[in-house]
VMD Tcl script that draws the C-alpha trace (Angstrom):
set ca {
  {0.00 0.00 0.00}
  {1.57 3.25 -1.10}
  {0.98 6.46 0.81}
  {-0.96 9.05 -1.05}
  {-0.77 12.79 -0.77}
  {-3.87 14.37 0.65}
  {-4.90 17.73 -0.73}
  {-3.39 20.54 1.31}
  {-1.00 18.31 3.27}
  {2.50 17.34 2.19}
  {3.42 13.68 1.78}
  {5.71 13.55 4.84}
  {2.82 14.42 7.17}
  {0.53 11.71 5.79}
  {2.94 8.81 5.30}
  {3.78 8.26 8.95}
  {7.38 7.41 8.10}
  {9.85 9.54 10.11}
  {12.36 9.38 7.24}
  {9.90 11.23 4.98}
  {9.72 14.23 7.30}
  {11.70 17.32 6.46}
  {14.43 18.25 8.96}
  {13.36 20.76 11.56}
  {15.71 23.78 11.73}
  {14.86 24.24 15.39}
  {16.22 20.76 16.24}
  {19.68 21.68 14.96}
  {19.57 25.02 16.75}
  {18.49 23.39 20.01}
  {21.21 20.75 19.69}
  {23.76 23.52 19.20}
  {22.58 25.36 22.31}
  {22.70 22.17 24.39}
  {26.20 21.34 23.08}
  {27.43 24.85 23.96}
  {25.96 24.63 27.48}
  {27.37 21.12 27.91}
  {30.84 22.44 27.09}
  {30.49 25.08 29.81}
  {28.96 22.75 32.42}
  {29.44 19.00 31.80}
  {26.73 18.13 34.34}
  {24.18 20.26 32.46}
  {23.22 17.59 29.94}
  {22.69 15.02 32.67}
  {20.43 17.40 34.59}
  {18.20 18.51 31.74}
  {18.17 15.52 29.42}
  {14.82 13.86 28.90}
  {14.40 10.57 30.73}
  {14.60 7.43 28.66}
  {11.30 5.88 27.70}
  {12.54 2.40 28.57}
  {13.07 1.27 32.12}
  {11.58 2.49 35.34}
  {10.76 6.14 35.82}
  {11.03 7.92 39.16}
  {7.38 7.37 39.99}
  {7.57 3.69 39.08}
  {10.67 3.30 41.22}
  {8.94 4.95 44.17}
  {5.96 2.61 43.87}
  {8.12 -0.52 43.60}
  {10.30 0.44 46.58}
  {7.25 1.31 48.70}
  {5.55 -1.98 47.82}
  {8.61 -4.13 48.49}
  {9.45 -2.31 51.73}
  {5.88 -2.55 52.99}
  {5.70 -6.27 52.28}
  {9.15 -7.06 53.69}
  {9.03 -4.86 56.79}
  {5.30 -4.55 57.36}
  {3.15 -7.41 56.14}
  {5.59 -10.28 56.76}
  {6.48 -9.31 60.37}
  {2.80 -8.61 61.07}
  {1.72 -12.01 59.75}
  {4.48 -13.85 61.62}
  {3.77 -11.86 64.80}
  {0.04 -12.58 64.68}
  {0.64 -16.27 63.91}
  {3.30 -16.73 66.59}
  {1.75 -14.36 69.11}
  {4.91 -12.24 69.26}
  {3.93 -8.72 70.27}
  {7.21 -7.07 69.12}
  {6.74 -8.45 65.60}
  {3.12 -7.26 65.55}
  {4.26 -3.77 66.58}
  {7.02 -3.72 63.94}
  {4.56 -4.97 61.32}
  {1.92 -2.37 62.19}
  {4.47 0.45 62.13}
  {5.86 -0.85 58.84}
  {2.40 -1.05 57.26}
  {1.56 2.48 58.38}
  {4.85 4.31 57.75}
  {6.51 2.63 54.77}
  {3.88 3.26 52.06}
  {4.35 7.00 52.57}
  {7.94 7.03 53.84}
  {9.67 4.87 51.23}
  {8.75 7.10 48.24}
  {10.01 10.14 50.15}
  {13.32 8.40 50.79}
  {13.61 7.40 47.12}
  {12.90 10.97 46.02}
  {15.50 12.36 48.46}
  {18.16 9.89 47.29}
  {17.46 10.55 43.61}
  {17.58 14.32 44.08}
  {20.99 14.01 45.69}
  {22.35 11.74 42.98}
  {20.66 13.57 40.07}
  {20.13 17.23 41.02}
  {17.45 19.51 39.56}
  {15.17 16.61 38.76}
  {11.48 17.57 38.83}
}
mol new
graphics top color blue
foreach p $ca { graphics top sphere $p radius 0.5 }
foreach p [lrange $ca 0 end-1] q [lrange $ca 1 end] { graphics top cylinder $p $q radius 0.2 }
display resetview
């Protein structure tokens, strides 16, 4: 099936193939600005570069860490404490179930801001 040109729209907009698109002059200009700023401050590109679309994002990482921490230090001690009748494990489990879902994402955010500054 060959792409056809619609009236009023150039072929590169209707084909869907990125190779058919004309180069954007603003892309080259933006790349030049970023290269100049990167030469002045090598950490600049790391701070402002767009995150990769593959892998875990910051929000995903926060959710995973909160879930794992809550299960490991909240649900498991609580279940063992209730089953065995051990009050200290029940207390640790209750505190873990109450604090870790909110506390673990805050810790992840703090660590990531220190390792990758100026991250939104």
